[in-house]
C-alpha angles and dihedrals in degrees: 000000000000113000121227114260093252090053090052090052091048092050091048090050092050091047092050091047092052091049091048091051091051092049091048090050092052102037105021127108122251116259116263125220115201127188127195128227137247116313089004134107136212090265089064090066094055092113091056092047090051092048090055095048092045093050095041110025114207095027113145108232121192109197103189110229096196136117091015124186113333091005085069087074091071116115111285097233089058089052094045094052094047094047091045090058092042095052098042093088090045090055096041092053091056111076093196097041133244141268121240124210116187120187119207109316087005089068091055090050089049090051091053092047092052096045094049100039113090092189103037117143099205112141103181123019114203117190110196110202094323128164090237094161099032143281128263117162149071112281138166088257093055093045089054093050102034107021095167099048136080132214092253091061102038093086087072088064103032096044093064135081089256093049091054088064087074118077093224090054088058091066102027104130112189108185091203094059105042095150093053089047090054093047099045110023103105098185120020095038089052094049090048094044088238095121121126094193110132093220096050124102119179113237116229088209088069089068093046092049093053093045090056089073115106093214140000116204118196114196125188145118146204096255096054094113096195112053106072118229089018088212088070082084084069095041097265122131143181125274122213091280089053091246113144113250110205119234095252091055094055126099092233087063098040092049091042087227095175102007107277093128093047092050090047093051093053092048096252099117114085132181121201115189123186129177128214095036118122118210097256092052102055093094094039098052114093092198089061090050094048096048104033109023115024096063090062099049098083 
């Protein structure tokens, strides 16, 4: 039987579509999930989204438009759980998994999502100037929120039940009050297994989940001006003298608490350091994208 012309055209279209889908499946880039930082919104990462699409045309980019602006001050576990549910379908629909880029606080949220998700499908985790091992310092964000306070006094607020209702309190890491940090920090201390809460028990699955990543990329630099110490973007932190202790000298690395040492040994832990980049320009600077991000979005 000879098909009508419109049926021929329709069949040709379906055939071409099927071929295109197969080619995309074989040669396409993995979807990328990006998450903004504190007091930001998805629209603020438009430059980064455009860099990705320009470098890798056809890439599906999910810029998460959640917890924007002041809503980003909500407790981090609330944000993690919501974003975990939101991104599940994004991950499930990608046979080969996804990449996750978290900017600033978004990277710390991404870390929590990955550690606590037994079925995550994140291939490469890219933390873009994120306070991965805490924040302790005066920044423009703190000055906007607490103009009359100083870093030495903020522990009185953040290390309280009320203070833990603020996202920044969840990762405030005062080296002069380690016990209070362990007793009150309801997020970072748990992820690092540094919590002193009597009802907390570290989950071994958190280490396995983090180790399932193909690569972890830690991006930061000395001119950041917001993350303090800036090396927290590469898992370093202050000691009681406010000297910076590098990641590999910390107990969380030596004990391989959540897999940093294992990832490092197999060549999957990467640090990308760039000078002359202020915090608000990391996601807007194409040179940062080219050097530190693009190589991992395959």
